[in-house]
N, C-alpha and C positions, 0 to 999 in steps of 0.2 A: 398439474405437473405431468409430464410424460417423458418417456425414454425415447431418444431418437438416435439414429446411426450417423456418425460423423467420421469420415476417413477411416472406416473399419472398426471404430470403437463406439461404445454407448456413452452418450452424454445426456444431459437433462435439460428440458425446457419448461419454464413456468410462464403461464399467461395470467397476470394479475390485473384485472381491469384493462386499461390501455397499455400496460407495460408488458414486455416480454424479456425474460432473463434466460441466458444460456450459460451452462457451467459444466465443467469436468471435475467433479469432486475428487476422484481418485488420482488425477494427475495434478499434484500441487494444490489441491482444493481451489482450482482456478475458476473464478468468475470470468467468462469470456466476453459477453456482450449484454448490454441493456439498451433497449430502444423503446420509444413511446409512440403509439399510433394516435392520429387525430381523426375526427369524424369525416374530414374531407378526403381521406385516403392518403394523406402525407404522413410522414413520421419523422421523429427526431432521434438520431443515434446519440445516446448519452455516453456510453462506454464503447470505445472503438475496438473492433476486431478485424485484423487483416485477413486476406485470402492466403491460405497455406495449402501445400499439396501433399503433406505427409503429417501424420499424427506426431511423429518424432520432432517436428518443428514447433510444436505447441509450447514447449518450455521457453524458447527464446523469441517467441512471437512478440512483436511490438503491439500489444493490445491486451485488453482485459484488466485483471488486477493480480499480478504476481504477488505472492505472500513472501515477505522478507523476514526470515527468522533463522537463528536467534538474534542476529544483529543486522542492521540496515547498512547497505553500501560497503565501504572499505574498512577493514580493520588492519592494524599494524601492531607490531611488537618491536619497540625500539627502532623504528624506521623500516622494519622488514614487512613487506606487503603480504596480505592474506595470512597473517598470524595474529594470535592473541594469547594473553597470559592469564589463565584463571588462577594460577599460582605463580608468584615471582620466580623468574629464572627458568620457567618451564613452558616455553611457547608451544602452542598447538596450531594446526592448520585451521583456517576458516575461509571458505569460499566467499567471493563477492556476493553480497546480499544473503549470505547464509546458505542453507541447503533445503529449505522447505519448498521453494518454487519448483525445484527439480525432483522433489521427493514423491514417494508413494503414500497415499492416504487410504485409510479404511473409513468407509461411510458408516457413521453411527446413527444418523437420522436423515431421512429424505421424505418429505411430504409436501403438501400444497403450500406450506408457508416458507419453505427453503430447505436447507440441509446443514448437517454438521459432519465434520470429518476429522479423524485423528491421524497424526503423522506416524508412520512406521519407520523409525530410524534405521538406515542401512549402516554398513560397516564404516563408511566414510563419515557419516553423521555422528556415530558413536565415538569415533576417534577425535573429531573436532569438538564435541560437546559431551564429555563423558559423565553424564548425570542420569539419574533415574527420574523420569518425568513423563507427563502426558501433555502434548501440545495439540490443541483442538481449534479448528476454524469453524465458526458458526455464522451462517448467513440467514437473514430474515428478510423476506421480500414483501413489499406493499405496492399499491398502484403507482405512487409517485415517490417512493422512498425505498432505500435499502439500508439495512444495518448489518455490519459485520463485526464480529467480536473475536479477538485472538485471546485464547485462554491457556495459561501455563500452570499446571498443577505439579507441585514438587513432592515426589515420592522418596526423595533422597534424605540423607542425614545431614547434609550441608546446604547452605543457601545457594540458589541458582541465579546467576545474573542473566539479564536479557534486555534487549532494546529493539523490539520488532517493528514492523511497519508495512505499509501498503504502497503499491506502485500503480495507481489508477491511470489508465490511458484514456483521458476524456476527449471526446470528439469536439474540438474547437478549431475553427468556427462550426457552429451547429445550425446556423440559419443560412439558407441559400442567398447568395449575393453579398454576404458579409465577409470581412477579413479580420485578421487578428486584432488590428487596431480598433475594431468596433467593440471589443470586449475588455472590460476592466476587472481586475482581480484585487480584492481587498483582503489583506492578511494582517490582522492586528497583533504584530509582534514587536517587542521592545528591542530585540537583538537580531542581527543577521550576520552570516558568515559564509565563507567558502572553505572547502576542504583542501588544505595545503598538501603538498606532495610528501611531507613527512608524517601525515596523519593528524596534524594539529588543526585547529579551527582558526582561520584567518578572518578577523572581523571586517565587516563591510560597514562603512560609515555613510550616513546620509540616505539610507534606504527609505523608500516611501511605502506607506501602508496601503496606498491605492495606486496601481499602475496598469497601463494597458498590457494585455497579453503579448503584444508585439515588442515589448521592451526587451532588448538583448540582455539587460542586466539581471533579468529574472532567471535566466538559464543557469542551472547548477547553483542556485542560491538556497541557503538553509536559513529558515526563519524560526526562532524559538523565543522563549519567555512570552508566550501568547497571553494577551490581556483579556481575550474572549475566546470562547470555544468555537465561534462561528467564523468560517472563511467563506467568501462569496465571490462568484464570477458572474458578471451581468453583461448581457448583450444590450448595448445602448440603443440599438435599432428598434427593438420591440419590448424591451425591459424583461425578456425571459432570463431565467437565472438558474444557477447551480449553487447549492449551499452544502457545505461540508461541516458537520459538527464533530469536533474532536474531543473524545472523552465524554464523561457524563456529568461534569460540573460546569457551571457558568464560566469559571476561570480555570483553565486546565492546569495540570501539573507543569511546573516551569520548565521541565526538561523536554516536554512534548514539542515536536517540530513539524513544520510544513516545508517540504522541499519542492522546488519548481524546476522543471526540465522539459526540453523537447529535443528531438534528434536534429531537426533543421527548420529553417524558416517556412518550408513548404510541407512539412509533415501534417497529416490529417488529424493529428492528436497533439494535446498539450498535457503534460503530466503534473498533477497537483497531488502531492504524496504526503499523507499524514503518517508520521513516524513517532515512536516513543522517545526518540532522542536523535541528535545529530550523528553523523558517521563517527566510527571509531570510538563508540561509547565506552568500551572496556578500558581504554587507555586514557581518554580525555575525561572520563567520569562525568560527562554531561549527558543527562538523559539515560543514565544507567540505572536499571531497576533490579531489585533482588527479591526473590521469592523464598521465604523461609521454609524449613522442613515442615511438611504437612499442610502447607498453605497453597492457595490458588490466587493468581492475579489475572486481571483481564484488561484488554485495551479495546475500547469500543469506538467505532466510527459510524456516523449516520450521514447518508447523502440524500438530499431532497431536490426535486425539480418542481 
């Protein structure tokens, strides 16, 4: 592990065998890039990071793994966007994807194995989420694997709701000369939906558990009631693959979700996003989790290549 300068700030780089990881723990606990080197001098970019010209652009960069907390995507209160109701009749503001990705974190551990960082809630975060808590992001790096754990500890006297997630920007296609139609994505989900304009979940009928990444129907689709913890993307050209393990049990919590998204047909990335639940969890109550006073909950995701 070493500190390096990036656009006027210090970030961290880990070299673990053939893998290199880059991260900015203080800015959103943001993992930026993961790439894998091969003996012939070539490399595979696993997690995409774009070229940016200012450190202030890091928050909205289309790359890395933005942390979504306390809720993923959009929340509504009786149709009103970017609101939620911890108590009936008392809506509070809630930014898109929450406030952790643009938040400031304090590094609590950084060593050769990875890092841990705790959110320092600012005034806006305290207004949106008025609880006494500690939210920590923990990364563990291995040669062909990373594990990231989101941990919420309740120091309050009331239960705290949450439904956090990840927004991994995976480099797909990853093999030279291939295109999206050369990659298949397997998501073992009983249910699929899209997020309706009023915040409800609009069911998708006839979704397939195995589809090419090029399928337009995958964009902005929510998959939940997973029958297995393993989600896999495979390049049919050379059988190289990317595996995402959601949670720590063979059959995940039924609220856990996988969301698939890309910006355009020509983007150098395709997002496969493990979430604790579908969008608008506080109102839909699908994938909404509660941490009791004095308790701690964690959401673990492991990625292997």
